[in-house]
FIVEXDREN-667478 format. One record per residue (C-alpha): residue in three letters; x, y, z. Coordinates in steps of 0.001 Angstrom, whole numbers, padded with zeros to 6 digits, always signed. Layout:
ALAXYZ
...
END
This chain:
MET+012316-018843-020847
LYS+015155-017345-018812
LYS+014020-015922-015488
LEU+014874-012413-014340
ASP+017773-012212-011880
LEU+018803-008918-010291
ASN+022357-010150-009778
GLU+022914-011140-013409
ARG+022503-007649-014823
GLU+025535-006676-016887
PHE+024886-003487-018861
GLY+024019+000042-017777
GLY+020560-000054-019365
TRP+019675-003072-017233
PHE+019887-000956-014072
ALA+017386+001628-012891
PRO+018642+005216-013329
PHE+018897+005769-009553
GLU+021149+002671-009316
ARG+023481+003998-012002
GLU+024329+007034-009870
LEU+026310+004958-007373
LEU+027335+002155-009722
PHE+028912+004330-012382
VAL+028842+008076-011625
LYS+030068+007859-008007
LYS+031737+004467-008114
GLU+034856+005657-006239
GLU+033028+007286-003332
HIS+032158+005728+000024
ILE+028374+005758-000472
GLY+025904+002898-000251
TRP+023371+000886+001708
VAL+024575-000509+005032
GLU+024866-004242+005618
HIS+026234-005149+009057
THR+028917-007855+009183
SER+029492-007646+012964
ASP+028662-005328+015854
LYS+031521-003051+014742
THR+031865-003587+010984
PHE+029737-003205+007889
LYS+029803-003207+004110
LEU+028167-000816+001660
LYS+025935-002206-001106
LEU+025890-000218-004315
THR+022100-000577-004611
PRO+019438-002177-002380
PHE+018647-004636-005191
TYR+022052-005803-006376
GLU+024658-007885-004529
GLN+027676-005779-005344
TYR+029595-003972-002609
ARG+032196-001284-002168
ASN+035688-002798-001965
TYR+036036-002125+001740
GLU+035139-003577+005099
TYR+034180-000512+007140
ILE+035134-000412+010831
ALA+033292+001753+013360
PRO+035689+002491+016257
GLU+032767+003456+018513
SER+029216+002096+018707
ASN+027669+005506+017946
LEU+029554+005508+014623
LEU+027829+002326+013396
PRO+025048+003338+010949
LEU+021668+001624+010940
GLN+021144-001538+008905
ASN+019829-000854+005367
SER+020287+002924+005693
CYS+021928+004791+002813
VAL+024984+006701+004052
GLU+028106+008522+002944
VAL+031125+007512+005031
THR+033957+009834+006022
PRO+037157+007718+006033
PHE+039727+008111+008819
LYS+042264+005508+007697
ILE+042374+003004+004836
THR+044558-000112+004981
ARG+045177-003065+002677
GLU+046112-006417+004153
PRO+047258-009451+002127
VAL+045063-012551+002245
PHE+047018-015734+003053
ASN+045968-019322+002413
ASP+048180-022080+003897
LYS+050959-019516+004299
SER+051058-018860+000550
LEU+050416-015373-000772
TYR+048198-015272-003846
GLY+048277-011505-004405
ASN+044800-010921-002941
TYR+044137-008073-000551
GLN+041407-007180+001918
ASN+040652-003450+002071
TYR+039678-001954+005423
CYS+038398+001524+006142
ILE+038283+002892+009698
ILE+035566+005521+009597
ASP+035646+008994+011131
GLY+031869+009381+010777
PHE+028977+009179+008344
LYS+025966+011139+007181
GLU+022689+010160+005586
TYR+022847+010133+001809
THR+019669+010900-000084
ILE+019065+010015-003709
ASN+016430+012297-005187
ILE+014399+009551-006780
LYS+012252+012077-008671
ASP+015316+013006-010731
HIS+015815+009409-011848
LYS+012877+008375-014029
PRO+012924+004863-015569
ASP+013434+004478-019301
ILE+009831+003362-019861
GLY+006633+005192-019015
PHE+003574+004179-017032
LYS+001570+002788-019959
ASP+004525+000768-021262
PHE+004981-000684-017775
LEU+001334-001812-017692
TYR+001740-003386-021112
GLN+004909-005241-020082
CYS+003138-006585-016975
SER+000232-008075-018914
VAL+001696-008851-022346
GLN+000657-012496-021879
TRP-003044-011601-021612
LYS-005464-010574-024328
ASN-007949-007839-023267
ALA-006021-007396-020012
GLU-006822-003678-019783
GLU-010589-004258-019851
GLU-010478-006303-016634
ASP-007638-004495-014845
ILE-005299-007487-015089
ASP-002547-005086-016137
LYS-003119-002869-013084
MET-003485-005830-010717
LEU-000103-007211-011785
ALA+001492-003750-011736
LEU+000184-002955-008247
GLN+001667-006179-006945
LEU+005025-005444-008543
VAL+005224-001993-006950
SER+003632-003207-003674
CYS+002711-000663-000990
PRO+004769+000500+001989
SER+004098-000378+005608
SER+001956+002310+007179
PHE-000727+002925+009828
TYR-002297-000457+009028
GLY+000914-002388+009691
LYS+002656-004655+007179
GLY+003090-003465+003605
GLY+002282-005492+000503
ILE-000694-006327-001723
GLY-002669-009579-001528
THR-004733-010821-004473
MET-007395-013500-004775
ALA-007836-014493-008435
SER-010180-016724-010377
LYS-011464-017038-013928
LEU-014894-017826-015297
SER-015192-020647-017806
SER-017465-020482-020835
HIS-020125-022168-018672
GLY-019989-019461-016006
LYS-018118-021608-013476
LEU-014821-020842-011737
SER-011944-022541-013544
ASN-008312-023464-012854
ILE-006140-020399-013371
VAL-003026-021570-011523
PRO-000878-022522-014587
ASN-001622-019192-016294
LEU-000838-017148-013187
ASN+002316-019153-012522
SER+003619-018450-015998
THR+002649-014776-015802
TYR+004332-014057-012473
ASN+007445-016052-013360
SER+007899-013982-016511
ILE+007680-010586-014778
MET+008969-011332-011256
ALA+012698-011476-010501
THR+013700-014730-008825
ASN+015368-012684-006064
PHE+011968-011355-005006
GLN+010577-014882-004699
LYS+012986-015506-001797
MET+012906-013792+001586
ASN+014841-010516+001634
ASP+014821-007117+003346
LYS+012684-005228+000825
TYR+010117-007144-001229
PHE+008773-010713-001323
PHE+006216-012396-003573
LYS+004644-015845-003399
MET+001924-017772-005180
ILE-000225-019429-002496
LYS-001459-022876-003489
THR-002040-024675-000170
PRO-003335-023848+003338
ARG+000182-024482+004628
GLU+001508-021717+002392
SER-001184-019380+003750
LYS+000094-020064+007265
PHE+003627-019361+006053
ILE+002553-015982+004656
ASN+000892-015011+007933
HIS+003977-016104+009847
ILE+006391-013964+007830
ARG+003976-011021+007861
GLN+004164-011079+011640
SER+007875-011839+011997
SER+009526-009787+009227
ASN+010161-006183+010275
SER+010806-004504+006937
CYS+009989-006784+003998
GLU+006780-006013+002098
ILE+004848-009272+001635
ASN+002922-009697-001642
TYR+001020-012797-002723
CYS-001624-014184-005058
ASN-004027-016939-004024
PRO-006034-018598-006841
CYS-009428-020129-006029
LEU-011631-022660-007844
THR-014852-022416-005816
ILE-016866-019882-003819
ASN-016049-021813-000648
GLU-012357-021492-001446
ALA-012811-017746-001895
GLN-014282-017492+001599
THR-011501-019622+003068
ILE-008857-017446+001399
THR-010274-014169+002677
GLU-010448-015583+006184
SER-006822-016743+006166
VAL-004839-013885+004581
PRO-005660-010180+004004
ILE-006956-009578+000474
GLN-006971-006199-001292
ILE-007746-007255-004890
PRO-010521-009859-005379
LEU-010026-010370-009129
LEU-012557-012318-011190
ILE-011464-012663-014833
LYS-014425-012935-017210
ASN-013382-012291-020815
ALA-009606-011848-020862
THR-007653-014828-022160
TYR-004123-016048-021551
LYS-001715-016311-024477
ALA+001665-018014-024088
THR+004753-015993-024994
TYR+008466-016685-024957
GLY+009398-013980-022503
LEU+009389-010204-022518
ALA+011127-008298-025302
GLU+012749-005878-022826
PRO+012473-007522-019384
TYR+014953-005227-017662
LEU+012945-002136-018600
LEU+010113-003600-016539
LEU+012590-004109-013679
GLN+013730-000495-013987
TYR+010206+000733-013374
GLN+009522-001695-010535
LEU+012741-000876-008649
THR+012192+002865-009064
ALA+008636+002548-007732
LEU+009839+000528-004723
MET+012113+003429-003756
HIS+009099+005711-003289
GLU+007571+005898+000207
PRO+004138+007528-000217
LYS+002270+008510+002935
PHE-001041+009900+004051
GLY-000855+013219+005833
ASP-001458+013649+009569
THR-004005+016425+009170
ASN-007593+016034+010342
SER-008705+015964+006707
ALA-006293+013146+005841
LEU-007264+011129+008920
ASN-010946+011549+008065
LYS-010263+010146+004585
ILE-008449+007159+006091
GLU-011332+006412+008462
ASN-013976+006944+005767
ASN-012181+004428+003536
ILE-012226+001861+006352
ARG-015941+002489+007003
LYS-016838+002117+003317
THR-014977-001183+003076
ILE-016497-002627+006253
GLU-020020-001649+005216
GLU-019795-003055+001694
ARG-017999-006303+002430
LYS-020714-007483+004824
ASN-022752-008805+001906
ILE-019921-010155-000215
ILE-016563-011483+000963
ASN-014315-010939+003903
VAL-011714-008511+002513
ASP-009185-006446+004462
ALA-010698-003344+006125
ASN-007684-001222+005130
THR-007970-002238+001470
ILE-008692+001184-000070
ASN-005934+002852+001933
LYS-003402+000201+000905
LEU-004393+000385-002756
ALA-004218+004201-002686
LEU-000598+004052-001487
SER+000135+001428-004123
PHE-001338+003639-006847
SER+000901+006475-005620
ARG+003907+004219-006160
LEU+002590+003119-009539
TYR+002547+006768-010624
LEU+005991+007317-009008
ASN+004643+009795-006445
ASP+005468+010256-002767
ASP+002290+012191-001962
THR-000953+010237-001879
LYS-003470+012324-003785
THR-007253+012335-003830
GLU-007061+010893-007357
ASP-005160+007873-006012
ILE-007842+007264-003372
ASN-010620+007628-005951
GLU-008944+005211-008367
ALA-008317+002706-005566
THR-011976+002983-004480
ASP-013339+002534-008005
MET-011106-000441-008771
PHE-011806-002190-005471
PHE-015594-001896-005576
ALA-015741-002784-009266
HIS-013987-006088-008588
LEU-015893-006722-005376
ASN-019162-006272-007277
ASP-018016-008786-009908
TRP-018274-011468-007231
LYS-021816-010559-006110
PRO-023829-012754-008533
TYR-021778-015836-007677
ILE-021845-015232-003939
ASN-025629-014719-004084
GLN-026000-018076-005808
SER-024057-019829-003091
LYS-025987-021975-000641
GLU-023704-020678+002057
LEU-024662-017022+001627
SER-025549-016769+005311
ARG-021923-017505+006242
PHE-020773-014529+004199
ARG-023358-012192+005732
ASN-022879-013274+009316
ASP-019100-013018+009341
ILE-018466-009263+009113
ASN-014907-008825+010371
PRO-011859-008937+008034
GLN-008984-010659+009791
ASP-005567-012148+009218
THR-006708-014929+011563
HIS-009919-015405+013539
VAL-010031-013041+016497
LYS-012055-013851+019576
PHE-013396-010454+020635
SER-012917-010599+024390
HIS-013677-008331+027336
ASP-010097-007063+027123
HIS-010624-006017+023485
GLN-013713-004071+024553
LYS-011879-002489+027495
PHE-009038-001466+025156
LEU-011443+000429+022864
VAL-013338+002037+025757
GLU-010155+003248+027471
LEU-008729+004459+024163
GLN-011849+006540+023531
LYS-011607+007990+027041
LEU-008021+009065+026437
HIS-009040+010701+023153
ASP-011796+012609+024961
GLU-009652+013591+027963
THR-006569+014722+026035
ASN-008179+015877+022776
GLU-005188+014296+021007
LYS-005392+012680+017565
TRP-002887+009972+018541
ILE-002570+008193+021897
ALA+000642+006594+023150
LEU+000180+002857+023630
ALA+002235+003140+026826
GLU-000484+005379+028313
LEU-003165+002861+027425
GLU-001195+000026+029035
LYS-001512+001837+032373
LYS-005284+001282+032216
PHE-004787-002488+032462
ASP-003842-004609+035450
ILE-000144-005438+035633
LYS-000837-009097+034802
LYS-002562-008143+031539
ARG-000200-005438+030306
ASN+001871-007951+028384
SER-001168-008749+026224
VAL-001906-005124+025247
ASN+000332-005292+022156
ASP-001449-008436+020925
ILE-004834-006782+021450
ALA-003668-003716+019505
LEU-002580-005957+016616
ASP-005975-007727+016605
LEU-007886-004439+016540
ASN-005634-003039+013823
ASN-006322-006112+011670
LEU-010051-005617+012270
GLY-009862-001998+011117
LEU-010960-000672+014521
ILE-007732+001232+015209
ILE-004905+002622+013110
GLN-001317+002990+014267
GLN+001980+004691+013541
TYR+005638+004271+014554
ASN+005319+000503+014983
PHE+002305+000724+017309
SER+003879+003253+019641
LYS+000916+005538+018892
ILE-002630+004532+018024
ARG-005961+006095+017054
LYS-009492+004737+017334
VAL-011518+004437+014137
ASP-015186+005295+014490
ILE-016988+002697+012379
GLU-020216+004706+012485
PRO-019820+008005+010553
END
């Protein structure tokens, strides 16, 4: 089975409609996504997902004329030159095109005007064509949500994490790794299984790979990190949810895997995925929207105490992912409701097996979802107390982290960012603008 490769697309129908605009309709214009080649030069990619560039090296004569990395811009040329390329003093007829720019402006593609050539239901079918009865157990939606991911937001890093297992005919957890491997390899472009600026996916099979995922989640600024971690035992399920954030705890009961020889129209699936990844859904900043965000965190924290240690921001992340799945930029109440229903349905599937575990007390005593274990120190407590004071004194919805740093001794100010990250992972604060502003979440309604 040939794997999907974004750079081996040859025909117009293999590209998403929004990609075709710059590839074919405006192929002679100086428009594209910025990729820096030095502190004064850059190239323009024709799409964020395809390694083809405009035929120019763009030169910014002044630093303020250098556009931001990965931004989509339209360049105003000042002067274009062509220089011959020499090799050992022999001229081969090759030329390097240079463009000194006079300026640039942001270029916006109206993604709503560029619908993929397949619809929502066809996309779900393509995602789960290798599974019988996939719709009954949300396997189609689980795979689709991971393909479209979710953007980074108030909870930090974007991406969807899944824990998956399958019940055998004897009611025991069974080995699902080969089936998941085959499924993801058939629907996931190989480019997305390598680190890049936009989207990354990995199957986690070892504790070392879990550590790798946490490392890149903390170090990568823009890439959305998606992953699936299979488990064979209840103890493994607990270990997984303690090591990486999980939004979809999937337990397959009746659906069965059926081998196929690849998708009939694989690039139609890619069209839908790439279009969805261009959407940037957000929650509003109104009091009503913030109340919904905090209520979702409270519901997750309350329910997970008796089951497994899932991410406190789960419902919010899934709601944004559902918005992308429906190709929307506005997160609607329906998206939140669907995310809530799906999450709790799958969480409840695990209840009978967790209750049978001899280690039930471990699940009930450990109530905090975390990327890694957090030792809740005096400084964590002081952070929350001072944050609440600033809310009360200023009556502001969002507090600047710089103002909170002033409440700490000079020696401890360097640790304030780490504390904020811990509390965000625990669902006790939410943030925006890369932690420049934060807001306390009241766990008690």
